[in-house]
VMD Tcl script that draws the C-alpha trace (Angstrom):
set ca {
  {-42.06 92.09 55.02}
  {-39.30 89.73 55.60}
  {-38.85 86.67 53.27}
  {-38.10 83.38 54.95}
  {-36.48 80.89 52.42}
  {-37.30 77.35 53.22}
  {-34.92 74.51 52.18}
  {-34.68 70.96 52.98}
  {-32.65 70.23 55.89}
  {-29.50 68.58 54.91}
  {-27.95 66.20 57.10}
  {-25.07 67.84 59.12}
  {-26.30 71.52 58.17}
  {-28.01 73.79 60.95}
  {-30.32 76.69 59.82}
  {-30.22 80.08 61.37}
  {-31.88 83.54 60.53}
  {-29.83 86.19 58.64}
  {-30.18 89.48 60.72}
  {-30.16 91.72 57.58}
  {-32.36 89.92 55.33}
  {-34.18 87.82 57.84}
  {-33.52 84.84 55.72}
  {-32.89 81.48 57.01}
  {-29.45 80.18 56.24}
  {-28.02 76.62 56.56}
  {-25.07 76.22 58.93}
  {-23.01 73.00 58.88}
  {-23.77 70.72 61.66}
  {-20.89 70.95 64.18}
  {-21.47 67.13 64.48}
  {-21.82 65.28 61.27}
  {-22.57 61.74 61.00}
  {-19.97 59.10 59.57}
  {-20.82 56.95 56.34}
  {-20.00 53.40 56.06}
  {-17.84 52.40 53.06}
  {-18.48 48.82 52.44}
  {-18.16 49.25 48.55}
  {-14.52 50.07 48.61}
  {-13.45 47.17 50.57}
  {-15.49 44.88 48.31}
  {-13.63 46.26 45.37}
  {-10.28 45.65 46.77}
  {-10.98 42.14 47.47}
  {-12.21 41.45 43.83}
  {-9.08 42.95 42.54}
  {-6.78 41.01 44.69}
  {-8.81 37.79 43.83}
  {-8.39 38.65 40.04}
  {-4.63 39.26 40.47}
  {-4.25 35.99 42.46}
  {-6.06 34.21 39.64}
  {-4.04 35.53 36.83}
  {-0.86 34.79 38.79}
  {-1.83 31.22 39.06}
  {-3.07 30.97 35.48}
  {0.41 32.38 34.23}
  {2.17 30.06 36.68}
  {0.29 26.97 35.20}
  {0.79 28.04 31.47}
  {4.76 28.66 32.25}
  {4.63 25.12 33.63}
  {2.94 23.70 30.63}
  {5.35 25.50 28.38}
  {8.44 23.90 30.23}
  {6.77 20.70 29.95}
  {6.09 21.24 26.26}
  {9.74 22.26 25.77}
  {11.36 19.61 27.57}
  {9.25 16.83 25.67}
  {10.28 18.69 22.39}
  {13.87 18.41 23.54}
  {13.68 14.84 24.32}
  {11.85 13.89 21.22}
  {14.62 15.85 19.35}
  {17.17 14.08 20.95}
  {15.67 10.48 20.39}
  {14.63 11.35 16.82}
  {16.65 9.67 14.09}
  {15.99 11.82 10.98}
  {15.89 10.14 7.56}
  {18.29 11.45 4.98}
  {18.88 11.09 1.31}
  {22.19 9.54 0.34}
  {24.09 9.01 -3.04}
  {27.11 6.70 -3.53}
  {30.58 8.06 -4.39}
  {31.95 6.79 -7.70}
  {35.44 6.34 -8.93}
  {36.41 8.80 -11.69}
  {37.35 7.94 -15.21}
  {40.54 6.25 -15.97}
  {41.16 9.04 -18.70}
  {40.69 12.63 -17.99}
  {39.22 14.83 -20.81}
  {40.76 18.20 -20.96}
  {39.81 20.83 -23.32}
  {42.46 23.62 -23.82}
  {43.05 26.33 -26.29}
  {45.59 26.01 -29.03}
  {47.45 27.44 -31.97}
  {48.07 25.82 -35.21}
  {51.57 26.26 -37.16}
  {53.01 24.70 -39.99}
  {54.96 21.53 -39.60}
  {57.91 23.24 -41.39}
  {58.25 26.87 -42.08}
  {61.32 28.83 -43.38}
  {61.99 32.55 -43.91}
  {64.21 32.70 -47.10}
  {66.73 35.51 -47.44}
  {68.92 36.39 -50.09}
  {72.54 34.91 -49.96}
  {74.30 37.07 -52.55}
  {74.38 40.67 -53.59}
  {72.38 41.80 -56.74}
  {69.02 42.56 -58.46}
  {66.07 40.25 -58.84}
  {66.05 39.27 -62.56}
  {62.99 37.10 -62.42}
  {60.46 36.38 -59.86}
  {58.62 32.97 -60.42}
  {56.34 32.45 -57.59}
  {53.80 34.70 -55.59}
  {51.70 34.28 -52.33}
  {49.56 31.26 -52.14}
  {51.49 29.24 -54.88}
  {52.34 25.55 -54.01}
  {55.90 24.56 -54.86}
  {58.02 21.36 -54.65}
  {61.48 21.01 -53.06}
  {63.91 22.30 -55.61}
  {61.55 24.64 -57.42}
  {63.10 27.84 -58.70}
  {61.49 30.71 -56.72}
  {63.72 33.73 -58.09}
  {66.83 34.57 -60.06}
  {69.38 37.25 -58.94}
  {71.83 38.82 -61.46}
  {75.05 40.05 -60.44}
  {77.62 40.89 -63.17}
  {80.40 41.82 -61.06}
  {80.39 38.25 -59.64}
  {81.06 36.78 -62.85}
  {83.96 39.02 -63.23}
  {85.28 38.08 -59.81}
  {85.00 34.43 -60.86}
  {86.99 35.02 -64.09}
  {89.59 37.03 -62.27}
  {89.86 34.34 -59.63}
  {90.28 31.57 -62.23}
  {93.14 33.77 -64.16}
  {94.99 34.02 -60.77}
  {94.80 30.25 -60.18}
  {96.31 29.80 -63.74}
  {99.15 32.13 -62.75}
  {99.68 30.21 -59.31}
  {99.88 26.77 -61.42}
  {102.50 28.34 -63.84}
  {104.44 29.68 -60.75}
  {104.22 26.08 -59.29}
  {105.59 24.75 -62.47}
  {108.49 27.14 -62.53}
  {109.24 26.70 -58.96}
  {109.21 22.93 -59.23}
  {111.76 23.06 -62.24}
  {114.05 25.29 -59.99}
  {113.79 22.69 -57.21}
  {114.65 19.82 -59.66}
  {117.78 21.68 -60.82}
  {118.71 22.46 -57.29}
  {118.17 18.89 -56.24}
  {120.45 17.68 -59.23}
  {123.13 20.23 -58.58}
  {123.30 19.48 -54.81}
  {123.58 15.70 -55.53}
  {126.42 16.28 -57.83}
  {128.36 18.76 -55.80}
  {128.06 16.84 -52.60}
  {130.18 14.02 -54.01}
  {132.87 16.58 -55.36}
  {132.97 18.35 -52.05}
  {133.62 14.97 -50.34}
  {136.45 14.33 -52.79}
  {137.93 17.81 -52.23}
  {137.28 19.07 -55.57}
  {134.87 21.81 -54.42}
  {135.07 23.81 -51.18}
  {132.57 23.19 -48.47}
  {131.07 26.72 -49.03}
  {129.84 25.66 -52.48}
  {128.43 22.60 -51.09}
  {126.42 24.49 -48.27}
  {125.26 26.90 -51.10}
  {123.76 23.96 -53.21}
  {122.15 22.26 -50.24}
  {120.47 25.45 -48.94}
  {119.44 26.40 -52.49}
  {117.56 23.10 -52.77}
  {115.86 23.52 -49.48}
  {114.51 27.19 -50.58}
  {113.26 25.72 -53.95}
  {111.59 23.01 -52.01}
  {109.78 25.69 -49.66}
  {108.93 27.63 -52.73}
  {107.13 24.73 -54.29}
  {105.11 24.39 -51.09}
  {104.15 28.00 -51.06}
  {103.13 27.72 -54.69}
  {101.01 24.70 -53.73}
  {99.31 26.49 -50.98}
  {98.52 29.58 -53.05}
  {96.92 27.27 -55.56}
  {94.73 25.55 -52.87}
  {93.72 28.91 -51.50}
  {92.72 30.28 -54.90}
  {90.69 27.20 -55.62}
  {88.87 27.61 -52.45}
  {88.17 31.24 -53.23}
  {86.77 30.17 -56.55}
  {84.51 27.73 -54.79}
  {83.20 30.34 -52.61}
  {82.35 32.73 -55.65}
  {80.75 29.75 -57.48}
  {78.65 29.07 -54.43}
  {77.63 32.62 -54.51}
  {76.97 32.25 -58.22}
  {74.77 29.40 -57.24}
  {72.84 31.44 -54.74}
  {71.55 33.52 -57.66}
  {69.08 30.85 -58.30}
  {66.95 30.85 -55.08}
  {65.15 27.39 -54.71}
  {62.52 25.91 -52.48}
  {64.02 23.80 -49.75}
  {60.94 21.65 -49.22}
  {57.41 21.19 -50.54}
  {55.06 24.03 -49.27}
  {53.08 27.11 -49.94}
  {54.26 30.55 -50.28}
  {52.91 32.71 -47.46}
  {54.79 35.78 -47.70}
  {56.55 37.74 -50.54}
  {58.89 40.76 -49.90}
  {60.50 41.24 -53.47}
  {59.72 41.84 -57.00}
  {61.55 42.06 -60.26}
  {64.31 44.60 -60.11}
  {64.46 44.80 -56.39}
  {67.90 45.00 -54.99}
  {68.95 42.50 -52.61}
  {71.68 42.19 -50.20}
  {73.39 38.80 -48.91}
  {71.92 37.76 -45.52}
  {69.68 40.85 -44.84}
  {67.01 40.90 -47.65}
  {63.99 38.87 -46.47}
  {62.50 37.45 -49.96}
  {59.96 34.62 -49.18}
  {58.07 32.55 -46.36}
  {57.64 28.86 -47.31}
  {55.22 26.79 -44.96}
  {54.63 23.09 -45.17}
  {50.81 22.72 -44.56}
  {50.20 18.98 -45.26}
  {50.78 18.41 -41.57}
  {49.67 20.95 -39.08}
  {51.66 21.34 -35.88}
  {49.22 22.29 -33.06}
  {50.84 23.88 -30.04}
  {49.09 24.39 -26.50}
  {50.21 24.58 -22.92}
  {48.85 22.05 -20.45}
  {48.42 23.18 -16.88}
  {50.43 21.46 -14.11}
  {47.62 19.60 -12.62}
  {46.84 17.86 -16.03}
  {50.42 17.54 -17.11}
  {51.11 14.34 -15.18}
  {50.37 11.43 -17.27}
  {50.62 13.38 -20.62}
  {53.19 12.08 -23.08}
  {53.85 11.15 -26.65}
  {50.96 8.82 -28.07}
  {47.98 10.38 -26.05}
  {44.90 10.70 -28.28}
  {43.96 14.18 -29.09}
  {40.98 15.81 -30.97}
  {41.28 19.32 -32.46}
  {38.26 21.45 -33.05}
  {37.96 24.86 -34.99}
  {35.02 27.10 -34.01}
  {34.48 27.95 -37.72}
  {34.15 24.19 -38.69}
  {31.68 23.12 -36.27}
  {30.80 19.83 -38.06}
  {34.30 18.42 -38.31}
  {36.96 17.06 -35.80}
  {40.57 16.59 -36.54}
  {42.03 13.56 -34.64}
  {45.65 13.46 -33.86}
  {48.06 12.19 -31.16}
  {50.66 14.11 -28.86}
  {53.85 14.04 -30.73}
  {56.11 15.77 -28.61}
  {56.13 17.54 -25.15}
  {58.71 20.01 -23.79}
  {59.30 17.83 -20.60}
  {60.10 20.88 -18.49}
  {57.22 23.19 -17.26}
  {57.13 26.96 -17.98}
  {58.53 28.34 -14.69}
  {55.98 31.44 -14.84}
  {52.78 29.87 -15.85}
  {53.31 26.36 -14.69}
  {52.35 24.77 -17.96}
  {54.01 22.23 -20.25}
  {54.42 23.01 -23.96}
  {52.86 20.18 -25.99}
  {52.77 19.61 -29.75}
  {50.29 17.56 -31.76}
  {50.73 16.80 -35.24}
  {47.59 16.61 -37.20}
  {47.32 15.26 -40.78}
  {45.94 17.82 -43.20}
  {46.09 16.30 -46.72}
  {43.09 18.72 -47.86}
  {44.29 21.67 -46.58}
  {41.26 22.23 -44.41}
  {43.52 23.62 -41.50}
  {45.52 26.54 -42.13}
  {48.65 27.66 -40.02}
  {48.13 30.46 -37.31}
  {44.42 29.64 -36.57}
  {42.74 29.53 -33.09}
  {41.44 26.01 -32.07}
  {40.64 24.01 -29.11}
  {42.20 20.53 -28.23}
  {40.55 17.73 -26.17}
  {43.09 15.47 -24.59}
  {42.25 12.01 -23.22}
  {44.97 12.07 -20.62}
  {45.65 8.86 -18.31}
  {44.88 9.46 -14.83}
  {47.90 9.18 -12.46}
  {46.11 9.88 -9.09}
  {42.82 8.36 -8.05}
  {39.78 10.56 -8.05}
  {36.19 10.44 -6.90}
  {32.95 11.93 -7.87}
  {30.68 13.55 -5.41}
  {27.36 15.17 -5.90}
  {27.54 19.07 -5.41}
  {24.59 18.73 -2.98}
  {26.69 16.78 -0.58}
  {29.48 19.22 0.00}
  {29.09 21.58 3.08}
  {31.15 24.74 3.44}
  {31.45 26.24 6.91}
  {33.97 27.54 9.55}
  {35.54 23.96 9.40}
  {36.17 23.97 5.65}
  {34.97 21.72 2.99}
  {33.62 18.54 4.12}
  {30.78 15.86 3.43}
  {28.85 13.70 5.74}
  {29.49 9.97 5.16}
  {26.87 7.43 6.49}
  {28.23 4.40 8.14}
  {26.17 2.04 10.14}
  {23.56 4.62 10.71}
  {26.01 7.17 11.87}
  {27.23 10.22 10.18}
  {30.75 11.13 9.93}
  {32.06 14.36 8.78}
  {35.00 13.88 6.25}
  {37.18 16.69 4.99}
  {37.68 17.05 1.33}
  {39.74 18.81 -1.38}
  {38.02 19.76 -4.60}
  {40.05 19.14 -7.69}
  {37.50 20.26 -10.17}
  {34.05 21.70 -10.06}
  {31.62 20.17 -12.86}
  {28.65 22.28 -11.58}
  {26.30 19.25 -10.33}
  {29.20 17.22 -9.50}
  {32.71 17.87 -7.99}
  {35.91 15.72 -8.25}
  {37.89 15.13 -5.06}
  {41.24 13.28 -4.50}
  {41.09 12.47 -0.80}
  {38.80 12.18 2.30}
  {36.50 9.64 0.93}
  {36.67 6.41 -1.17}
  {34.51 4.96 -3.88}
  {31.21 3.44 -2.63}
  {30.95 5.51 0.47}
  {27.43 6.90 1.08}
  {27.32 10.69 1.45}
  {24.25 12.71 2.67}
  {22.70 15.02 0.25}
  {21.55 18.48 1.56}
  {22.75 17.57 5.17}
  {20.72 19.35 7.92}
  {22.53 22.44 9.44}
  {22.29 20.84 13.11}
  {24.12 17.68 11.76}
  {27.34 16.96 13.86}
  {29.87 14.07 13.97}
  {28.40 10.94 15.32}
  {24.73 11.93 14.67}
  {22.36 9.13 14.28}
  {20.50 9.02 10.79}
  {18.31 6.65 8.76}
  {18.73 6.23 5.11}
  {15.66 7.09 3.23}
  {14.63 4.36 0.96}
  {14.07 5.36 -2.53}
  {10.93 4.09 -4.33}
  {11.48 1.89 -7.37}
  {9.14 2.81 -10.11}
}
mol new
graphics top color blue
foreach p $ca { graphics top sphere $p radius 0.5 }
foreach p [lrange $ca 0 end-1] q [lrange $ca 1 end] { graphics top cylinder $p $q radius 0.2 }
display resetview
């Protein structure tokens, strides 16, 4: 029995029987009907309207943004910012400079032996205070005593020889005076007269030689006696023995053996080197204060006593000395200290707050407010005190400078000075 499958008839499909199975199969309709697509057109129109709406909204927002930027720019051009200002003040008439220094004794001498011999007795040691002329040590040299004795004996011989030569001269003088008349009268030959005259001249020269020998010998004796005096080593001035290099029995040689160092500590000489920028205005009489780190509760006042006048070529500094009274010996030679100098200022200076200084590609400058207008003035900093700086040019005392100026501040910008509240 043949099976017939029934199926709904689809649009555009034609059914026909299958000869092998007697089934009815659906065949495509050779003439299908076209479907109307109204939904796609509607969707495309909607998308186009959305795009046109978004474009319009974006254009309107862009226009509003341009208007806002223009308004801000106009407001920025017309806005007069308020600024804080500070007045420039003149620097002090005296500049205080603190510099490192070293103390030295007002007088110091290294004492050497001036004669050869042995130390017979040493009377002082390190730390002893002595007066001028005090005996420091005695040197013994027996051979020097023998030399003095011999020199004095030689002097006695020279004096005896002088007497003998003087007698011979007197005899020659008498003989020449007597024979010269006889020669004129013809009783003696002229040869005899020449002999008498030349003998007198020879004796006169011999007297001169004897006198010179005596003078030389006396000078030699004075040298030996001076060496004898050098056997007593005495202090040349009041002071303190700070070094000792000999002891009893030490061998010393004239001019080469170092014996003592004597320093005068009642006045301390303080030496320091003042830089070139501070040296102008420095001179004798300038007040100074010496401070020692180890004595924090005390200051030592003094005055500049002398300056070197010429600066050191290598360091461009001026050697300066200050004499500080030291009656109680609180200061010692050779210590480190600091000296504060009150140097009269030779060039005018102004003090500016550090917040007013601007450093950019144009260098260092400040903004000075004048009649509501900012003017940029270049400056040169002489010294930096941290919160303030000292300048020498570019501004004048009384000028109003802007504190922490804006980055967009330019020459000629209009500004308004902020009024400070009075508490």
